[in-house]
C-alpha positions as CSV (number, residue, x, y, z in Angstrom):
1,X,61.2,118.3,121.8
2,X,59.4,118.7,125.1
3,X,62.2,121.5,126.0
4,X,61.0,123.8,122.9
5,X,56.8,123.0,123.9
6,X,56.5,120.5,120.9
7,X,54.9,117.6,121.1
8,X,56.9,114.0,119.6
9,X,55.2,111.1,117.9
10,X,55.9,107.9,115.8
11,X,54.5,105.7,113.8
12,X,55.7,102.1,113.0
13,X,56.6,101.8,109.4
14,X,57.9,97.9,109.9
15,X,58.9,95.4,111.9
16,X,60.3,92.0,111.7
17,X,63.6,90.2,110.2
18,X,66.8,91.9,108.0
19,X,69.3,90.6,106.2
20,X,72.6,90.8,107.0
21,X,74.1,93.6,105.0
22,X,78.1,94.5,104.5
23,X,77.5,98.0,105.9
24,X,76.2,96.8,108.8
25,X,78.8,96.3,112.1
26,X,77.6,93.2,112.8
27,X,78.9,89.6,112.5
28,X,78.1,88.1,109.1
29,X,75.7,85.5,110.7
30,X,73.7,87.1,112.9
31,X,69.7,87.5,113.4
32,X,69.1,91.6,112.8
33,X,65.7,92.6,114.1
34,X,64.6,95.7,111.5
35,X,62.7,98.5,113.0
36,X,61.9,101.4,111.2
37,X,59.3,104.9,112.4
38,X,58.3,107.5,111.0
39,X,59.0,111.0,113.6
40,X,56.5,113.2,114.3
41,X,57.2,116.6,115.9
42,X,53.8,118.1,116.5
43,X,52.2,115.3,113.7
44,X,54.3,116.5,111.2
45,X,56.5,114.2,109.5
46,X,60.4,115.4,110.5
47,X,62.2,111.8,110.4
48,X,62.2,108.4,109.2
49,X,64.5,106.0,111.7
50,X,65.7,102.7,111.2
51,X,67.4,100.5,113.6
52,X,68.6,97.4,112.9
53,X,69.3,95.6,116.1
54,X,70.9,92.0,117.5
55,X,67.3,89.4,117.8
56,X,69.0,88.3,121.1
57,X,69.7,92.5,122.5
58,X,65.5,92.8,121.2
59,X,63.9,89.8,123.0
60,X,65.9,90.8,126.5
61,X,64.7,94.1,126.2
62,X,61.3,92.9,125.2
63,X,61.5,94.8,122.1
64,X,58.6,93.3,119.9
65,X,56.1,94.9,117.3
66,X,53.4,95.8,119.7
67,X,55.9,97.1,122.3
68,X,57.6,99.3,119.4
69,X,54.0,101.2,117.4
70,X,52.9,101.6,121.0
71,X,52.5,105.4,122.0
72,X,55.4,106.9,124.1
73,X,57.6,104.0,122.8
74,X,61.8,104.1,123.6
75,X,63.9,102.4,122.7
76,X,66.6,103.6,124.2
77,X,64.3,104.0,127.9
78,X,63.7,99.8,127.3
79,X,67.3,99.4,127.2
80,X,67.8,101.2,129.9
81,X,65.3,99.8,131.9
82,X,66.3,96.6,130.8
83,X,70.3,96.9,132.8
84,X,71.9,97.8,129.1
85,X,73.4,101.0,130.4
86,X,74.7,103.5,126.9
87,X,78.0,104.5,127.3
88,X,78.2,106.0,123.5
89,X,77.1,106.7,120.0
90,X,78.8,107.4,117.2
91,X,77.5,109.1,114.4
92,X,78.0,110.3,110.7
93,X,76.0,112.3,108.6
94,X,75.8,113.8,105.0
95,X,73.2,115.6,103.1
96,X,72.0,113.9,99.8
97,X,68.5,113.6,97.9
98,X,65.0,111.7,99.2
99,X,64.5,109.2,97.3
100,X,61.3,108.8,96.1
101,X,59.9,107.3,99.3
102,X,61.5,109.4,101.6
103,X,60.6,112.5,100.1
104,X,56.7,111.8,100.6
105,X,57.0,110.0,104.3
106,X,58.5,113.7,104.8
107,X,56.2,115.2,102.8
108,X,59.0,117.5,101.0
109,X,57.9,118.3,97.7
110,X,60.3,120.3,95.4
111,X,62.9,120.3,98.3
112,X,63.8,116.9,97.8
113,X,66.9,117.6,100.8
114,X,67.5,115.3,103.3
115,X,70.3,114.6,106.5
116,X,71.0,111.5,106.4
117,X,72.4,110.4,109.8
118,X,73.9,106.6,110.4
119,X,74.8,106.2,114.7
120,X,75.8,103.0,116.1
121,X,75.7,103.1,120.0
122,X,76.7,100.3,122.3
123,X,76.5,99.8,125.5
124,X,79.3,100.5,128.6
125,X,80.3,96.3,127.9
126,X,81.1,97.8,124.7
127,X,78.0,95.2,123.2
128,X,76.9,97.5,120.3
129,X,73.2,97.9,120.8
130,X,71.7,99.3,118.0
131,X,72.8,100.4,114.4
132,X,70.4,103.6,113.5
133,X,70.3,105.1,109.9
134,X,68.2,107.9,110.4
135,X,66.8,110.6,107.3
136,X,65.4,113.6,108.5
137,X,64.1,116.5,106.6
138,X,67.1,118.8,106.1
139,X,64.9,122.1,106.2
140,X,64.6,121.2,110.1
141,X,67.8,119.6,110.7
142,X,70.8,121.4,112.2
143,X,73.8,120.0,113.7
144,X,75.9,122.1,116.4
145,X,79.1,121.5,117.4
146,X,82.0,123.9,119.1
147,X,85.8,122.6,118.8
148,X,88.0,123.2,121.1
149,X,92.0,123.1,121.1
150,X,94.3,121.7,123.9
151,X,96.2,124.8,125.5
152,X,97.7,122.3,127.8
153,X,99.7,121.4,123.9
154,X,102.9,122.8,123.5
155,X,105.4,123.2,120.5
156,X,107.5,120.3,122.7
157,X,104.9,118.3,123.7
158,X,103.3,118.2,120.4
159,X,100.9,115.0,121.2
160,X,97.5,115.2,123.0
161,X,97.2,113.6,126.1
162,X,96.2,109.5,126.2
163,X,92.5,110.2,127.4
164,X,91.1,113.1,125.9
165,X,87.4,112.2,125.1
166,X,86.9,113.6,129.0
167,X,87.5,117.2,127.8
168,X,85.7,116.8,124.2
169,X,83.1,120.1,124.3
170,X,80.3,117.7,124.4
171,X,81.4,115.9,128.3
172,X,81.6,120.1,128.8
173,X,79.1,121.1,131.9
174,X,78.5,124.5,129.9
175,X,75.0,125.9,128.9
176,X,75.1,124.9,125.2
177,X,73.5,122.2,123.5
178,X,75.8,119.9,121.5
179,X,74.4,118.0,118.4
180,X,71.5,117.8,116.7
181,X,68.6,120.4,116.3
182,X,65.1,119.7,115.3
183,X,63.3,122.6,113.5
184,X,61.8,125.4,112.5
185,X,58.8,125.0,112.4
186,X,55.3,126.0,111.0
187,X,53.3,127.1,113.6
188,X,49.7,128.3,112.9
189,X,49.4,131.4,112.7
190,X,53.8,132.4,112.3
191,X,55.2,132.5,109.9
192,X,57.9,130.1,109.4
193,X,60.4,129.9,111.5
């Protein structure tokens, strides 16, 4: 957002214990903390992030209701400051109709379509750091990916190399910006876009 000269902020909607559910990749006996935030760009509602974190990890990084509500709060900065280096995240995207609450929070009105994103983030030691269910106003969300064919494959050698992740387009040094993009924005005095 800073690169787009936009101001990102958030409002804490909920913080506290959550029950384990089958769709969460934590062990059933885990003690879990839930944190729901309304994410804003230039004070305009843009996304709802519902994070679920193991209570031991939350304690280790110093995550409390007061910390989560603070201006400029960053969960990933807390991970970094506690020495939990993020190695990878896996995202699953799907478009769906917004719930009544989501449509109200995101001020969607008569276009109740959202982009739902589930992300599981793991540290360099493989520990699950957090699970985020994010809901974005679909009018302001796009996902950019580049797909490349491994040219080292031949007709006689049709098996991919054992490790291709280091060659993945999202890890390249190209000047492309891979991943999610937010916008367009309605700027005062300008057409939307």
